[in-house]
C-alpha positions in Angstrom: 48.4 22.3 60.7 50.1 19.3 58.4 48.2 15.9 59.2 51.3 13.6 60.2 51.7 16.5 63.0 48.5 16.2 63.7 48.3 12.8 64.2 51.7 13.0 66.7 50.3 15.7 68.8 47.1 14.2 69.0 47.6 10.6 69.2 50.9 10.6 71.0 52.7 13.7 72.8 51.7 16.9 73.5 47.9 16.9 74.3 48.2 13.5 75.8 50.6 15.4 78.5 48.3 16.4 80.9 46.8 12.7 81.6 50.4 11.3 82.1 50.9 14.2 84.4 47.9 13.6 86.8 48.7 9.3 86.8 52.6 10.3 87.8 50.8 13.0 90.5 48.3 10.6 92.3 50.5 10.4 95.1 49.5 14.2 96.1 46.4 13.6 94.7 45.1 10.5 96.4 45.2 12.6 100.0 42.5 15.4 98.5 39.0 13.3 98.1 38.4 17.9 96.6 41.2 17.6 94.2 39.6 13.7 92.7 36.0 15.1 92.3 37.1 18.0 90.6 39.0 15.9 88.1 36.0 13.1 88.0 33.7 15.9 86.8 35.5 17.7 84.5 37.4 14.9 82.7 33.0 13.4 82.6 32.0 16.7 81.6 35.0 16.9 78.6 34.0 13.7 77.7 30.9 14.7 76.9 30.8 18.0 75.9 33.4 17.2 72.9 31.5 14.5 72.0 28.5 16.6 71.0 30.2 19.3 69.6 31.9 16.7 67.5 28.4 15.7 66.4 27.9 18.9 63.5 31.1 20.2 62.3 31.8 19.5 59.0 35.5 19.2 59.0 37.8 16.3 58.0 40.0 16.1 60.6 38.2 18.7 63.1 35.6 15.8 64.4 38.7 13.7 64.9 39.8 16.3 66.5 37.4 16.7 68.8 37.2 13.3 69.5 40.6 13.3 71.0 39.4 15.3 73.2 36.3 13.6 74.2 38.5 10.4 74.8 41.1 13.0 77.3 37.5 13.3 79.7 37.3 10.1 79.4 41.1 9.3 80.0 40.8 12.3 83.1 37.9 11.1 85.0 40.0 7.7 85.1 42.0 9.7 86.9 39.4 11.0 89.5 38.1 7.9 90.4 41.5 6.5 91.2 42.2 4.2 88.4 45.1 5.2 86.6 46.6 2.2 85.0 43.1 2.0 83.5 44.1 5.7 82.3 47.6 4.5 81.0 46.1 1.6 79.3 43.4 4.0 77.1 45.8 6.5 76.5 48.1 3.5 75.1 45.4 1.7 73.5 43.9 5.7 72.3 47.7 5.8 70.4 47.0 3.8 68.2 43.5 4.2 66.8 43.6 8.5 66.9 47.3 8.1 64.6 45.4 6.1 62.3 42.4 7.9 61.8 44.6 10.7 61.6 46.9 9.5 58.6 44.0 7.8 57.1 42.4 11.2 56.9 45.9 13.0 55.8 45.6 9.5 52.7 42.1 11.2 51.8 42.9 14.8 51.7 46.4 13.9 50.5 44.2 11.4 47.1 42.0 14.0 46.8 43.1 17.6 45.8 43.7 18.8 49.4 39.8 18.3 50.5 38.5 18.1 54.4 35.1 19.1 53.9 32.5 16.6 54.4 29.9 17.8 52.2 32.3 17.9 49.6 33.4 14.5 49.4 31.4 11.2 49.1 31.9 8.1 47.3 35.3 7.6 48.3 34.8 4.2 48.9 35.7 2.9 45.9 38.2 5.0 45.2 40.3 4.5 48.8 39.3 1.3 49.3 42.7 0.9 51.7 42.2 3.7 53.1 38.5 3.3 53.7 39.3 0.0 55.6 41.8 2.6 58.1 38.9 4.6 58.7 36.8 2.1 59.3 39.2 -0.2 62.0 39.6 3.4 63.8 36.4 4.1 64.2 35.6 0.9 65.6 37.9 0.8 67.7 37.3 4.6 68.6 33.5 3.5 69.9 34.6 0.8 71.4 33.9 -2.3 69.3 34.3 -5.7 71.0 37.3 -7.1 71.1 39.4 -4.4 69.1 41.7 -2.1 71.0 39.5 0.8 72.2 37.0 -1.6 74.1 39.9 -3.5 76.4 40.2 -0.1 78.1 37.3 2.4 77.6 34.8 -0.6 78.9 37.0 -0.5 81.6 36.5 3.1 82.6 33.2 2.5 82.3 32.9 -0.1 84.9 35.4 1.2 87.1 33.3 4.4 87.1 30.0 2.1 88.4 32.3 -0.1 90.9 33.4 3.2 92.4 29.2 3.2 93.8 29.7 7.2 94.6 27.4 10.1 93.0 30.8 11.8 91.3 31.7 8.4 89.5 27.7 7.8 88.8 27.3 11.3 87.1 31.1 10.1 85.4 29.4 6.9 83.9 26.5 8.0 82.8 28.4 11.2 80.8 30.3 8.3 79.5 27.9 6.5 78.0 26.4 9.3 76.8 30.1 10.2 74.9 29.8 6.5 74.1 26.5 7.1 72.3 27.8 10.2 70.2 31.3 9.1 69.2 29.3 6.3 67.8 27.6 8.6 65.8 29.9 10.9 64.4 32.1 8.4 63.0 29.7 6.9 61.0 28.1 10.1 60.6 31.9 10.9 58.9 32.2 7.2 57.6 29.2 7.5 55.7 29.9 11.2 54.1 33.1 10.7 53.8 32.6 6.6 51.5 29.2 6.0 51.3 27.0 8.9 50.5 26.0 10.1 47.1 29.4 12.0 45.3 29.3 15.3 45.8 32.2 17.0 44.9 33.4 18.2 40.7 34.1 15.6 38.6 38.0 16.8 37.7 38.2 16.4 41.6 36.8 12.4 41.0 39.3 12.3 37.8 42.1 13.2 39.9 41.6 10.9 42.9 43.7 7.9 43.7 44.9 5.7 46.5 48.1 7.1 48.5 51.3 5.8 48.0 53.1 2.6 49.4 55.0 4.9 52.0 51.2 7.3 53.4 49.9 3.2 52.9 52.3 1.8 54.7 52.1 3.5 58.3 48.3 2.6 58.6 48.9 -0.7 57.9 50.5 -1.1 60.7 48.3 1.0 63.2 46.2 -0.8 62.2 47.2 -3.8 63.5 48.1 -1.9 66.4 44.4 -1.4 66.5 43.3 -4.9 66.2 45.5 -6.7 68.7 47.4 -4.4 71.2 44.7 -4.1 73.2 43.6 -7.8 74.1 48.0 -8.5 74.1 48.7 -5.0 76.5 45.2 -5.6 78.9 47.0 -8.0 81.4 50.3 -6.1 81.1 48.4 -3.2 82.4 46.5 -3.7 84.3 46.1 -7.1 85.0 45.6 -8.3 88.4 49.2 -8.5 90.0 50.6 -6.8 87.4 54.1 -4.5 87.9 54.3 -2.7 84.9 53.9 0.7 86.2 55.6 -0.4 89.7 56.1 2.5 92.0 55.0 5.2 89.6 51.5 5.4 91.1 50.2 5.4 94.1 46.1 3.9 95.1 45.1 4.6 98.9 43.2 1.1 99.4 40.1 2.6 100.0 39.9 3.6 96.5 40.9 0.9 94.4 37.3 -1.3 92.6 39.5 -3.3 90.1 37.4 -6.2 91.6 34.4 -4.8 92.2 34.7 -3.9 88.8 34.9 -7.5 87.4 32.0 -9.1 88.7 29.2 -6.0 87.8 25.9 -7.2 86.1 26.4 -8.0 82.5 23.6 -6.1 82.1 25.9 -2.8 83.1 28.7 -4.1 81.4 26.7 -4.2 78.2 25.1 -0.5 78.7 27.4 1.3 77.5 28.5 -1.5 74.3 24.1 -1.1 73.5 24.3 3.1 73.6 27.7 2.6 70.7 25.9 0.2 68.8 22.5 3.1 68.7 24.9 5.7 67.7 26.2 4.0 64.6 23.1 2.5 63.8 21.1 5.5 64.2 23.5 7.2 62.7 23.6 5.2 59.0 20.0 5.2 59.4 19.8 9.3 59.6 22.1 9.7 57.7 21.0 7.4 54.6 16.9 7.1 54.7 16.5 10.7 56.6 18.7 13.1 55.1 16.2 15.3 53.7 14.3 15.2 56.8 17.5 16.6 58.7 17.9 19.0 56.4 14.6 20.4 57.5 15.4 20.0 60.8 18.0 22.3 60.8 16.3 25.4 59.0 13.4 25.5 61.3 14.3 27.6 64.9 15.0 25.3 67.3 16.8 23.0 64.9 19.3 26.1 63.6 19.4 27.0 67.5 20.6 23.3 68.8 23.1 23.2 65.6 24.9 27.0 65.9 25.1 26.0 69.4 26.8 22.3 69.3 29.3 23.9 66.2 30.2 26.8 68.2 31.0 24.7 71.3 28.5 25.4 73.3 29.2 29.2 72.5 31.5 29.0 75.1 34.4 30.9 72.8 31.6 33.5 71.9 31.2 34.1 75.5 34.8 34.7 76.3 35.1 36.5 74.0 32.4 39.0 74.3 32.5 39.0 78.3 36.5 38.7 79.1 38.5 39.5 75.8 36.6 41.9 74.5 36.9 43.9 78.3 39.9 43.6 78.8 41.0 44.4 75.5 39.2 48.6 75.5 40.7 48.1 79.2 44.3 47.7 77.7 43.8 50.1 75.0 42.3 53.3 77.3 44.1 52.6 80.7 47.7 51.0 80.0 48.1 53.0 76.4 46.1 55.9 76.0 45.8 57.5 80.0 49.5 56.6 80.4 51.7 55.6 77.1 50.2 58.4 74.6 48.6 60.6 77.9 51.1 60.7 80.9 54.8 59.2 79.4 54.5 61.4 76.5 53.5 64.6 78.7 55.7 64.5 81.1 58.2 62.2 79.4 60.7 62.3 77.1 58.2 63.1 74.0 56.6 65.9 76.3 59.8 67.1 77.8 61.1 67.7 74.0 58.0 69.9 73.2 57.9 72.0 76.2 61.3 73.1 75.8 61.2 73.3 71.9 58.3 75.8 72.7 60.3 77.7 75.3 63.0 77.9 72.7 60.6 79.2 70.5 59.5 82.0 73.0 62.8 82.6 73.8 63.8 83.3 70.1 61.3 85.5 69.6 62.8 87.9 72.0 65.7 88.4 69.5 64.0 91.4 67.6 67.2 93.3 66.9 66.4 96.5 68.7 68.3 98.3 70.8 66.0 99.3 73.7 64.8 96.1 74.5 68.4 94.3 74.9 68.6 96.9 77.5 65.2 96.4 78.8 65.9 92.8 79.6 69.5 93.4 80.8 67.6 95.7 83.1 65.1 93.3 83.8 68.1 90.3 84.7 69.9 92.2 86.8 67.3 93.6 88.7 65.6 89.8 89.2 69.3 89.3 90.0 70.0 91.4 92.6 66.5 91.2 94.0 67.8 86.6 94.2 70.6 87.7 96.0 69.1 90.0 98.7 66.7 87.2 99.1 69.2 84.5 99.7 71.4 86.6 102.0 68.8 87.6 104.3 67.6 84.0 104.6 71.2 82.9 104.9 72.5 85.5 107.7 68.6 85.7 109.7 68.3 81.9 109.4 68.8 81.3 113.1 66.0 84.8 113.3 63.6 82.4 111.3 64.1 79.4 113.3 63.1 81.3 116.5 60.2 83.1 114.5 59.2 79.0 113.5 58.8 77.5 116.4 57.0 80.4 118.4 54.5 80.3 116.1 54.0 76.6 116.1 54.0 76.9 119.4 51.5 79.4 119.6 49.2 77.2 117.1 49.4 74.3 119.6 
């Protein structure tokens, strides 16, 4: 789809509608611990799953799309641990830096001959300086760089998860922390392969490359400002103590409210996600810049190929779904409803079968028209004889109905 449409759908509308529905369903969810447990596990697993899939993607927009799925996982398990205002705050912040990333990707695609494959880019930092700056700001906000917009909501989600002190919340905390590592890794892998590494495209593509016009760059500047400052400016409004911004739109049972506990966690606990994020960015730049040959050789090994294909093909979920669900369903749909019913029973006894039967009968009857008079005489004689016999049988049954009925009841009585 067009990149502005991707930015609209992924950042603010379609894919985030489910999170808004969870937030507004809080009066229902709060009274079901099972529902909250399922939401927590599904959300944290989704964050981890999408982050691992984004590690080995090569399409520029696909990596950003997987990051959307991962961030939605954060919002989901924030709802599962009853921190709906924090989830909504991250949803608000996410709209800025995710729209910035998508529109920056669109600026690159527009100015670089509609190319989206990272393996055919490289060295674009000098050709797209403003887009590079905006992309870097969006990526840093996505990974939760301190004092950018994503930091003020993403870290709070992990802190309230730890402060819940349940098995499910610990599961969500560590999966979210690992997801932060992978998020930083694939974000800086994207930046390195697009803007910093040795150019890999053709000479003609670089000759035609150009920074986008003001109409494309101006929205990036606005979103860049939001990605830097909106988290700091809006934190007290959304999740500050005593904030009534969401009013009665959400409901949290007193036993599930733990925002105060999250504020007074040890500093080491609060620094763990930040350390993981910086480690992911560091290892991404280190491996791609100095150990590119090692990564290539690793991918060519049997284990490396298996891991690469496993993550690149979304944990083989689509293959399992197609092989074990869709293909048997399609085969059943073809053989039973189509072949057996539509092309079999319905056509045999329906309008088509009736038409064919009548045509065959008419052909056989037309064969009786031989033009020989003794044939016609025989047919007339047979017809008259049949008619008289049927008439006599009918009259016998009609006038002797009572007698036959008596015989029937006598027979039934003997049998009983």
